[in-house]
N, C-alpha and C positions, 0 to 999 in steps of 0.2 A: 548884148557884146555879140560876137560870133571868133572864130576861131585866129581871124587874122588879130584882132584887138587883144589877144595875152601881151606878156610885158615882149615876150618878143618875136617880136617876129620874122623871123628864119628860116630862108623853108631846108633845111637839113631840121631846123628844131621841130619844128612840127610836123617836116615828116616821121621824126623821130614818137613821138608823141602819138600820130594816126598808128605808125608800127606797132607803140605797147600795146597801144587801146587794144586794134583788132586785133593780135597774138592774144590779149590776156581774156578780152571776152571771149573768142573763141576759147580759151581753155574754162571758163567761168560755166558757158555752154551746153559744154561737154562733161561735169561735172552735176546738171539741171537734167542734164539726159538722164545721165547713170542713179541719181538720188532718187528720180521719177519709181525707174524703174523698180528702184528696192523701196521702193516707201521712208525711203530718208529724209523728214519733215526739216531738220536741225540743219542739213545738211544746201538740202535745197533753200532754206530763209538766207543761210549762208552766201551760197553761191551766189540771188536774186542779192543781195544786201551789194556786191562786190561792180556787181551791173550797173546795177542801179546808181552808185557812185561813182563813177567811170564816166556814165554816161551823162550825171551830171557835167562835170568837168568837161566833156566836153562838146555841153552843150545840145545834148539829143536829149533834147524832152521825151516823146515818143517815145523812146526807148525806155527815157527811166523812168517814166509813168506805168509800163508795163510790167519792168523789175517790181515796184512799190507793188504793184499789185500783185505779181507773185508772192513778195516776200511777205504782204500782210494774208495774206490766204494759203501763207503753208499751214494752219493750224489747225482751220474751221474748213476750209474747202474739201470738195471728194474730188480723186484725183481725175475722176474725166473733165471738171475744170480745168486743175491744174494744168493737166493738157493741152485743153484748147488757147490754155497763154503758155506756155510754153510755145506752143506753134506759132503765134503773132509775133515772140517773144524773138522766135528765130528769122519769122521774118522781116519784121524791122532788124533789128544788128544787118540782116544781109544785104537793108536799102539803106542801112549806115554806112558799112564795111562799102559796097560799089560805090556813094560818092561821097566817104573819100577815100578813097585808092584813084579818085578822079584828079589827073595831071591841071588841069580846068581848078579845079578848087583847093589841092594844095598841090601847086610847082614843087617837081620834085627837082634836087639839090646838084646843080650843074658842076661836073666833073675839074676840079683841077687842072690845068693845063702843064703838062706833064715834060 
């Protein structure tokens, strides 16, 4: 499945979904950075879990896998390993965001004639 096989194919609906995904992803990545800086493992796991779910909904499998690894490693991994995973997570999110922001991938809704 891909984004265009969702039940609704209207570009305005897809664009709304993409906008929400990007906005929430940026928020969760900020929460991950803050949790890493403060060594708050439960908050880190919670934010990674949210990204994992959102990524699954968007069929962003690599991002989902990295978020899953971050969530699983929260309890046992050392801070350096978590920081490395976070860098990979951020890089993959940026790649997905660029892809989804491409108007050739998700066309911008056309404006109604006034």
